[in-house]
C-alpha positions in Angstrom: 20.9 17.1 -1.5 18.7 20.5 -1.7 15.9 20.3 0.3 13.5 21.4 -2.9 14.0 18.2 -4.4 12.8 16.1 -1.4 9.2 14.5 0.2 11.0 12.5 2.9 8.4 12.3 5.7 4.9 14.0 3.6 2.7 11.1 2.6 3.6 11.3 -1.1 0.0 10.6 -2.9 1.0 7.6 -4.7 -0.3 5.3 -7.8 0.6 2.0 -7.7 2.8 1.9 -11.1 4.3 4.9 -9.4 5.1 3.2 -6.4 6.1 -0.1 -7.6 9.3 1.6 -9.8 10.3 3.5 -6.7 14.9 3.0 -6.5 16.0 2.6 -2.8 19.0 4.2 -1.7 21.5 1.8 -0.9 23.2 3.6 2.2 19.9 4.7 3.7 17.2 1.6 3.5 14.6 4.1 4.5 14.8 6.0 2.0 13.6 5.8 -1.6 14.3 8.0 -5.2 11.5 8.8 -7.5 12.8 11.0 -10.6 15.3 12.6 -8.7 13.7 13.4 -5.5 13.5 11.4 -2.2 10.3 9.9 -0.6 9.7 7.7 2.8 6.3 7.7 3.2 3.4 7.3 0.9 -0.1 6.9 0.3 -2.3 5.1 -2.1 -6.3 4.6 -2.5 -7.6 0.9 -3.7 -9.3 -2.0 -3.3 -8.3 -4.5 -0.6 -8.0 -7.6 -3.0 -5.9 -9.9 -0.8 -5.8 -10.4 2.8 -3.1 -12.3 5.6 -3.9 -11.9 8.9 -2.0 -13.9 11.7 -3.4 -12.6 15.4 -1.3 -10.3 17.3 1.7 -10.3 15.1 0.6 -8.5 11.5 -2.2 -8.5 8.7 -0.7 -8.5 5.4 -3.0 -7.4 2.5 -2.7 -5.9 -0.7 -4.3 -2.9 -2.2 -5.5 -2.9 -6.4 -6.0 0.6 -7.7 -6.4 -0.7 -11.2 -2.3 0.3 -12.3 -1.3 -2.5 -10.3 -0.7 -3.6 -6.8 0.9 -2.7 -3.6 1.6 -4.7 -1.0 0.8 -3.5 2.8 2.0 -4.6 5.9 0.4 -3.4 9.6 2.3 -4.4 12.3 0.3 -5.6 15.2 2.8 -6.8 18.1 2.8 -3.5 19.9 2.5 -4.7 23.5 5.1 -7.5 22.9 7.4 -5.0 21.3 9.7 -2.9 23.4 10.6 -0.3 20.8 8.3 2.2 22.4 7.1 4.5 25.2 5.3 2.4 27.4 2.3 5.1 27.7 2.2 4.6 23.9 1.8 0.9 23.7 -2.1 0.7 24.3 -3.5 3.2 22.1 -1.4 2.4 19.3 -1.8 -1.6 19.6 -5.7 -0.5 20.0 -5.1 1.5 16.9 -4.1 -0.9 15.1 -6.6 -4.0 16.2 -8.8 -1.4 14.9 -7.8 -0.8 11.2 -6.8 -4.8 11.3 -10.9 -5.5 11.5 -11.8 -2.5 8.8 -9.4 -4.4 6.5 -11.4 -6.4 4.5 -11.8 -8.0 1.0 -13.0 -5.9 -1.3 -13.1 -2.3 0.4 -11.8 0.1 -1.0 -9.3 1.4 1.4 -6.7 4.7 1.5 -3.6 3.7 3.2 -0.7 6.0 4.7 2.7 4.4 5.9 6.5 4.5 5.3 7.6 2.6 2.4 9.8 0.1 3.1 11.4 -3.2 1.5 11.1 -6.5 2.5 12.7 -9.7 0.6 13.8 -7.1 -2.3 10.1 -6.0 -2.7 8.6 -2.7 -2.2 5.9 -2.4 0.5 3.7 0.1 2.5 4.6 -0.6 6.3 1.0 1.3 7.2 0.6 3.4 9.7 -3.1 4.5 9.1 -6.4 3.1 6.9 -9.5 4.7 6.5 -12.5 2.6 4.6 -14.0 4.6 1.7 -17.4 5.3 1.7 -17.2 7.8 -1.1 -17.6 5.5 -4.7 -15.5 8.8 -6.5 -12.8 8.3 -3.6 -10.4 6.0 -5.7 -11.2 8.1 -9.1 -10.5 11.8 -7.3 -7.3 9.7 -5.5 -6.0 9.0 -9.1 -6.7 12.6 -10.3 -4.9 14.0 -7.7 -1.8 11.5 -8.3 -1.9 12.9 -11.8 -2.3 16.7 -10.9 0.6 16.0 -7.7 2.9 14.6 -10.6 2.5 17.2 -12.9 2.7 20.0 -10.7 5.2 19.2 -7.9 6.7 15.8 -8.0 7.8 15.7 -11.4 8.4 19.9 -11.8 11.9 20.7 -12.6 13.7 22.4 -10.1 15.6 25.0 -11.2 18.3 26.1 -8.3 19.7 29.3 -8.7 23.1 30.3 -10.0 25.7 30.8 -6.9 27.7 32.8 -9.6 27.4 36.6 -9.3 27.5 38.9 -12.8 
């Protein structure tokens, strides 16, 4: 597929109504389609409206941006998991614990991470969280999403012709 149609490994700013329409690629569990473009990561901003905390395991929460709710999961079991380089495990575990402590009901959060599926449902596997202090952050995110959709994500890419005249 042409590179112009891919936004893989880029945190694409999406509203919930757009995120929830992403289509999985059957043979690639970590890549999703949005209007012909390949995505693997997303960013969203909204209010934390649910929170399920399992110490040393995970925190699941929903972000409501006014267009819908995006399920998110932040893994907290880094020290018991052996998938990473040992020198980074402590730092990653501490960052995840710090993020988890900030995720409280009613706060406005900016969440970034990998798009994933669990039991057939889309979710964000969280890599970082920022609690927004600016009351305008959510509307500014909406405006960014609309501008990016119009000028980048939805733009029809015209590929150059390979025939020579």
